[in-house]
N, C-alpha and C positions, 0 to 999 in steps of 0.2 A: 750803873753796873758796878757791883761790889768787887768783882774779880776781873782780871784781864781776860780778853777774848782768846779763843782758840787754845786754851790751856797754857798760855804764856806765863812766865813767872812774874811775880810782883816787882822784883828788882832785876834789872838787866844792865849789862855793860856792852855797849856797841863799840867796836874797834875797827880800824881800817885806815887806809891812806886818806889824807885830807883831799878828797876829790868830790865831784858832784854825786857819785854813787853813795858815798858815806853820808853826805848831807841829806840825800833823799831818804836814807834809812832812818836817820834821826827824825826827819820831818814826818815820816810815816808813823813812827812811834808816838810822836806828839799828837798826830791826828787821831790815833787810836784812843788817846786819853792819858798817856803817860806824861809825867812832868820831869823836867831836868833835875838832876840831883847834883848840886854844886856845879862848878865849871869843868871844862874838859881838861884832860891830861894830854900833853903834846910832847912828842919826842921826834928825833930825826934818826933814821936807820942807815945813814950814809948815802942814801939815794933819794929819799922822799920823807915828807912829814907824815907821821902816824898819829892818829887821834884816838882817844878813848873817852866816851861820854856815858856816864851812868844815867839811867832813867828809872823812875819809880812809879808804881801805880798809886794814885792818891787814895787815902783812907786807910 
C-alpha cells in the first residue's frame, strides 16, 4: 500500500498520558504499517507523564 489507509496522513503525532490506552494507539499505528519516527517526547504536567510519538508512513 503506497498511502496510509482510511485517508490517514503520512505523518502523525500521537499524544496522551503514558498509559495503556496510549500504548495501544501507538501499537495500532504500527500494525497499520506506520514506522516510529525518532524517539518519543516526554513531559510531566504536574499530575501525570504525557508522551508524544511521531509515526510516519514508509515510502
